[in-house]
N, C-alpha and C positions, 0 to 999 in steps of 0.2 A: 324751160318753164320758168316763169317769173315768180319770185318769192316775195311775199309781203313782208317787209322788214319790220314795220311796226303794225301789229295786228289790229289794235283798236286804239283810237285816240279820243280826246274829249269831244271833238266835233262829230266823230262817228257815233258816239254814245248818246248824243242828244237827239231829241225829236223822235224817239222810238216808241212812244205810247201808241196803243192800237188806234186805228182810224176812228175819228169821231169822238175821241176822248183826249182832251187837252190836259187833264190832271195827271200828275205823276203816278205811275203804276209801280208800286213797291216791288212786286214780284219780277217785273221786267228789269228794274234797276238791279236787283240782286242777281238775276241771270246774266246780265251784261258784265257786272263786276266780277262774277265768278269766271266767265269766259276770259276776261282780261287776265285774271290770276292764272288760269290754266295755261295760256300761251306764254306768259312771263316765266313760269316755273317748269314747264315740260318741253318747251321747244328745243330742237336740236339745231345748233347754229348752221346756217347756210343750207338748210333743207326745209322741206315742208313736213318732215317727220317729227314725232314726239317721243319722249321717254315714257317708259312704263310706270315709273314711280318717282315721287319726289320725297326726300332727296334721291338723286340718281346714284346707283351703286353699280360700278363697272363689273362686278361679279354677279349681277342680278340674273336669276334663273326663274322661269315661270313654273307653276305647278299644275296647270290645268290643261296640258296638252295630251293627246293620245300617245305620242311617241316619247319614250323615256330618253331616247337619244337626243331629241330636240331640247328636252327639258334640262339636259345637263350642259348646254352650251350657253355661256353668258351672252346677253343680248343688248346691243347698243340702242335699239329702238323698241318701241312698244309692239306688241303683237297686234294682229288685225282687230281682234275683238275690242280691246280698249280704244284703239284708234277709231273704230267705227262709231263709238259713242259720241265722238265730236261731230260726226255727220248728223246724227240724230239731234244733238244739242243745237247746232247752228240752224238746222232745218226747223226746229221748234221755235227758235227766235224769229226766223224768217216768216213762219206762219203767223206768229203772234203779232208781229209789227208791220208786215207787208213792206218792210224796208228793203229796197233793192241792194243796199250795201251788204246785207247778209247773203244774198245770192252771189254777190261779187266775192265775198269771203269763201263761199263754197267753191266757186269756179277757180279762184286764184290760189287758194291754200289747201282747203280740205280735200277736194277731189284730186288735185295733182299729187298730194301725199298718198291718197288712197291708191292711185295708179301704181305706186311702188310695190303694191301687194298683188297686182293683177298678173295672173299666170296664163301666158299664151302658149306654153310648151305642152300642156295637156288639154285634151278636149273632153267634154265641152270646156271652153274657157271659163275661168271663174277666179275668185280671189283666194290666195293662199294665206295660211295663218301667219306667215312671216314674209319679210320683203324678198323680192325675187332675186336680188343680188346675192343673197345668202344661199347656202345649199338648200335643195328642194325641201319644202315643208308640207305638212298635211293640209288638206282642204276640208273644211267643216261645212256641212249643209246649213247648220243654224247660223254660222257667221255670215254666210251668203244671203240667207233669208232676210236677216235684219237689214242688210244693204239694199236688197231688192225692195223692201218696204219703203226705205228712205228715198230711193230713186223714184219710186212711184209717187210718193208724196211730193217730191220736188217737181215732178211733171205736173201734178194737179195744181200746184201753186203757180207754175210758169207757162204751162202748155208748150214747153220746149221739148221737141221730140227726142233730143239727144239723151235726156234722162230716161224717157220711156224705153228707148232702144237698149240702154244698159239694164234696165229692169227686166225686159223680156229675155235678154241674154242670160241673166242670172237665173230666170225661171227655167231655162233649158237645162242648166246645171242641176237645179233642184230636182227636176223630173228624172234626171239620170240616177238619182239616189233613191228611186222607188223600185219596188218589185212586188211579186205576189207572196213573198214570205210573210207569214202572220196576216195574210189577207190584204196586204197593202202597207201604206205608211212610208215615211221618209227615214232613211238612216241618219245617224248623227255625224259620222266621219267617213269620208270616201275611202280612206286607207284602212279603216278598221270597222268593217260592217258587222258589228257584234250586237248592236242594239238599235232600236227605233225609239227616239226620245220625244217627249212632249215638246221640248224646246226647239225641235225642228218641225214637228207636225202642226202644233198650234199656230205659230207664226206663219207656217207654210199656208195654212188656211186663210189667215188674215191677208197675206201677200196675194194669194189668188183672188180673193174677193175684192181687194183694192185694184188689182189689175182689171177685173171685170168692170168696176166702176170707171176706170180710166179708158177702157177700150170698147166696152159694150160687147165684148166677145163672150158669148155664153159658155164657151168651153172652160173659161176661167171660173165662172160661177159653179159649174158642175164639179170641177176639181176642188175648189175651196170647200164646198159642201161635203164632198166625199172625205176630205181630210179631217174636217170637223167630226164627222160621224165615226171615222176610224179611231180617232183619238179618244172620243167619248166612250166608245165600246171597249177599248183596250186599256185605257189609263185613268179613267175617272174612279175615284173612291166613292162607292155607292152610299157610304155612310154620311158623307158631308159635302158632296158636290165638288170637292177640290181634286186636284190632279197629281198623280204620282209622276216620278221623274222619267222612267223609261221602262221598256219591256225588252228583255233579251230574247235572242232567237229561240231559246229553249222554253220561252214562256214565263220565265221568272221575272217578277216585277221589282224594280228598284223603287222603294216606297218613300223616298225623300219627297218633301213637298216644298216647292219654291214659288215665290210670289209671281214670278214672270210666267210660269207655266199656266197657273189658274187664270192669271190676268189676261193672257192671250186667248185662252178659250172663252173668257168673258167677252173679249172684244170680237172674236170670231162669231159667236152666237148673236151678239148685238148687231153685227153687220148683217147676219142672215135675217134677223127680224126686220131691219131697215129695208132690206131688199125684197122681202116676201110678205111682210105684215102677218106672219104666222105667230099667233100669241104664245104658242109653246116655246118659241125661241126667246121671247121677252121674259117669260117666267124663268127659264133656265138661266139667263143672264143675271137676273135679280137674285136667284138662289146662289149662284157662284159669288156674286158681290157680297152678299150677306155673310157667307162663310169666310171669304177672304178678310173681311173686316174683323170677324171674330178671331181669326187665326193669326193674321199678320200685324195686328195692332194689339196694344195692351193698355190697361189703365195706368195713367201717369199723373202724379201730383207734383207740380213744381214747388220750389221752396216758397214762392209767393204766387198767388193766383189760384184760379179754379182748376180742378182736375180735368183732364181730357184724354182722349185716345191717342197714344203715341205710336208711331211706326216702330215696330220691333227692330232691334239691332240685327243686321244681316247685310247681304249684298245690296247696296243702294241702287245699283242699276236694275236689279230684279224688281225693286220697288217702283222705279220709274216706268218700267215696262208694264207693271200691273196698273199704274195710273192711267195708261192709255185705255185699258179696258173700262175703268171706272168712268172716264170721260165719254167714251163711246156710249155707255149706258145712260149717263146723265142726259145726253142729247135726246134720249128716247123717253125717259120717265121724269126728268127734272127733279129727282131726289138728290138734294145737295149734301146730305149727311156725310157721305164718304169724302167728297171734295173738301168739305169743311175740316174734316179730320186731317187730311193732307196739309191743308193750309196752316192749321194750328201746329202740326209737327214741324213744318218747314219754317214757320215764324220762330218757334223756339230754337230750332237748330241754328238759325242765323245768328242768334245772340250767344249760343252756348256750345256749339259744336264746330266752330271755325277757329283756325289758328291765326297768328298775327300776319300770315301771308295771304289770308283769305281763302285757305283751302280747308275742306271739310274732313272731319273724322267720320268713321262709319257708324258710330253710336250717336244718333241724332239728339239724344238726351244730354250729351256732353259728359256723361259720367266716366266713360273710358276714352282714352286718348290713343291715337295711332302714332307710332314713331315714323312710319313712312305712309304716304298717301298715294293711292292708286289713281291713275289717270281716269279710269272708267267711273270711279266714284264722283269725281269733279264734273265730268260730262253729264252724268245722271242728274246731279243737282241743277245744272243749267237747264236741262230738259224739263225737269219738274217745275222749276220756277217759271219757265217760259209758258208751259201749258196751263199752269194755274193762273197766269196773268189774265186770262180771258174771263175769269170768274170772280174778280175783285169787285 
């Protein structure tokens, strides 16, 4: 596998404004600069792989795995979840620019690195949470759903069947994580089938509906609609339209609310409206959007300038995934209120929440600084700047 030694160069970064627009696009420039910083500071020499954090700590252990045994082992590379964020980031830049150099970056660096996580020892084949050269690791349905969405998006951008083939292979794995317990739904982790989570079911619905759009196979539409309905029935908070995190097999609800969960249900129901023109779906998407805005943004007054709604401190990638839902809804109702709030937050973050290396803190107000910076945070910022570039 050929490795790109210099990821981005000045020639590569020029001429990347959207087609039909010769003016500089600030959000695109920011996305490209952050992508450059990511590869400079997270790359593992002589591989396509990346580190989990910067600065790199040889004793680094992750805290978000199902297996305590895995979590106690130092890791030289990032886990699949943060690595997959670079796929979404480069995909978003590719979509925003239509520049084939980003497809080249996918094919020559991002996807060869991703292959290091592909597990062919277990069936259905799917992506493991850590590289396959290490001892066997857990496989998460949500990790694979995010990849399936990205592969489907890349197929839609290129019409190259190799991406669709990988997406449908991933779908087979996702379906293997469903059963009749609790009336349906996708589990979170293949090795610990203890809960069914919004983070696997909501994007599972989005994935299926995107596959329907890509293939015109009505079975995907039916499955996507069923996953939306199951998640709404079991995990929506009836008081505010937002979504709880998970339901355990004994019916106990994990009531944490994360931006990506509600954001993916917003995107799912927006896609259902796009595909059916049923006004009930549009109203539901708008209701979720309103409550996401109220819950995940707060009033912020900068030292100089006018007050605005700032994205609350939290997992930046969760926020980036929520943005996908807001954009899907904007295409339907053209209400720019929410995208304007994202733009103002990210404008402020560019000046106040970056360090001297061009890497972002998780507090976009800049009030709190991080000693180490997570790969997934940087990928999420690239994705958001890229997606917002279409609305400058």
